[in-house]
C-alpha positions in Angstrom: -9.9 13.5 8.6 -9.9 12.3 12.1 -7.0 12.3 14.8 -5.1 9.6 14.9 -4.6 8.6 18.8 -1.7 6.6 19.2 -3.2 4.2 23.0 0.0 2.4 23.9 1.4 6.6 24.2 -1.7 7.9 25.9 -1.1 4.9 28.9 3.0 5.1 29.4 1.9 9.0 29.6 -0.4 7.9 32.7 2.0 5.8 34.0 4.7 8.2 34.2 2.3 10.4 36.0 1.5 7.7 38.5 5.5 7.5 38.7 6.4 10.8 39.3 3.4 11.1 42.3 4.2 7.9 43.9 7.9 9.0 43.5 6.8 12.8 45.5 3.8 11.5 47.8 3.8 7.6 47.1 1.0 5.5 46.4 -1.5 7.1 48.5 -1.9 10.2 46.5 -2.2 8.2 43.3 -6.2 9.2 42.5 -7.8 8.9 39.3 -8.0 12.6 39.7 -4.5 13.7 40.6 -3.0 11.4 38.0 -5.5 13.4 35.2 -4.1 16.4 36.8 -0.6 15.3 36.7 -0.6 13.9 32.9 -2.4 17.0 32.1 -6.0 15.5 31.2 -9.2 15.1 32.1 -10.3 12.4 34.8 -12.8 11.0 32.1 -9.6 10.5 29.9 -7.7 8.1 32.3 -10.5 6.3 33.0 -10.9 5.8 29.4 -7.8 3.6 29.4 -8.2 2.2 32.9 -11.2 1.0 34.5 -10.2 1.7 37.9 -7.5 3.0 40.0 -6.4 -0.8 40.1 -6.1 -1.2 37.1 -4.0 1.9 36.4 -1.9 0.6 39.4 -1.4 -2.8 37.1 -0.3 -1.4 34.4 2.0 1.2 36.0 4.4 -1.1 37.4 4.4 -3.4 34.4 6.8 0.1 33.1 9.4 0.0 36.1 11.2 -2.5 33.9 12.3 -0.2 31.0 13.8 2.5 33.7 15.5 -0.2 35.3 17.0 -1.4 32.4 18.2 1.8 31.2 20.3 2.1 34.7 21.6 -0.8 34.3 22.7 -0.7 30.9 26.1 -1.6 29.7 27.6 1.8 28.0 28.0 0.5 24.1 31.8 -1.0 23.9 32.0 -1.7 27.6 32.1 -4.9 29.0 29.8 -5.6 31.4 30.6 -6.0 35.2 28.8 -6.9 37.9 30.0 -3.9 39.7 28.5 -1.5 37.8 25.1 -2.8 37.6 24.9 -3.4 41.6 26.2 0.4 42.0 23.3 1.1 38.8 20.8 -0.3 41.0 21.4 2.3 44.4 19.9 5.2 44.5 23.0 7.6 44.0 21.1 10.5 42.0 17.4 11.9 41.1 16.6 9.6 39.1 17.7 6.9 40.7 16.3 8.3 44.0 12.5 8.5 42.4 13.4 5.0 40.6 13.9 3.1 44.5 10.5 5.6 46.2 8.5 4.5 43.2 9.5 0.8 43.4 9.6 0.4 47.4 6.1 2.5 47.0 4.9 -0.5 44.8 6.4 -3.2 46.9 4.2 -2.8 49.5 1.0 -2.7 47.0 2.6 -6.0 46.0 2.0 -7.5 49.3 -1.4 -7.7 48.8 -2.1 -8.2 45.2 -0.8 -11.1 43.8 -1.0 -9.4 40.1 1.9 -7.0 41.1 3.7 -9.1 43.3 4.2 -11.2 40.1 5.3 -9.0 37.8 8.1 -7.7 41.3 9.4 -11.9 41.2 9.7 -12.0 36.9 11.9 -8.9 37.5 14.0 -10.3 40.6 14.2 -13.2 38.4 15.6 -11.3 35.5 18.0 -9.5 37.5 19.2 -12.4 39.6 19.9 -14.2 36.6 21.8 -11.5 35.1 24.1 -10.9 38.0 24.7 -14.8 37.8 25.4 -14.8 34.5 28.0 -11.8 35.3 29.4 -13.7 38.2 29.8 -16.3 36.1 31.5 -15.1 33.4 33.8 -13.4 35.8 34.7 -17.3 37.8 35.6 -18.8 34.3 37.6 -15.8 33.6 39.4 -16.8 37.0 38.5 -13.6 38.7 36.1 -15.0 41.0 36.9 -18.0 43.9 36.2 -21.1 42.6 33.9 -21.9 45.9 31.4 -19.2 45.2 28.1 -20.5 43.7 26.9 -18.0 41.1 23.4 -18.4 42.0 23.8 -18.2 45.1 26.0 -15.3 45.1 23.8 -13.3 43.0 20.5 -13.6 45.8 23.5 -12.5 48.4 24.3 -9.3 46.1 21.0 -8.0 45.3 19.7 -8.5 48.6 22.7 -6.4 50.0 22.5 -4.0 47.4 18.0 -3.9 48.4 18.9 -2.9 52.2 21.8 -0.5 50.9 19.7 1.3 48.5 17.0 1.3 51.6 20.1 2.8 53.8 20.7 5.8 51.4 17.5 6.4 51.0 16.4 6.9 55.0 19.7 8.6 55.1 22.0 6.3 57.5 24.1 5.8 55.1 25.9 7.7 52.3 25.9 6.7 48.7 29.6 6.5 48.7 29.4 4.1 52.0 27.0 1.9 50.4 29.5 1.4 47.4 32.1 0.8 49.4 30.3 -1.8 51.1 29.3 -3.6 47.5 33.2 -3.0 46.9 34.1 -4.8 50.1 32.1 -7.9 49.8 33.4 -8.0 45.9 36.9 -8.0 47.3 36.2 -11.2 49.4 34.5 -13.2 46.9 37.3 -12.3 43.9 40.8 -14.2 43.6 
């Protein structure tokens, strides 16, 4: 009986190898040969699934969202809070650091690749909407200043977290300092 191959699993395996290389060496280190070695498969096998490096990178960027969703997921039974979501976006541990490094590597690539840029715009929009919904709920509950525009504030908070994440990655801000700055900002808009 012929062996059944789970093609989606194989593509995910290759994308995971791309992410590991990107976290370690940036996208400059990603080649068909390096990905094959990292994934423990042949270069021909990688080429079977992806006709080019660009195709492989474009697929790999589509897998970033699921990792982000896992990082920011609210534990079962817990009430979702904007602070928890924002802190989960910071590179405060090794998986968070790796995720931030990979995302930053792809951001640079997105500047020249409209398809990758589109994935980032879509993801950012979804994230902004999630933060805005949490802020709207907080405002409706009376926990947020009535003058706060949840959509505009969501954009500001995501920009703050992006900058703080880069500061933590570069080492001129500690994780604790970054969380304290998020708390400071949230205290300014809370009632």
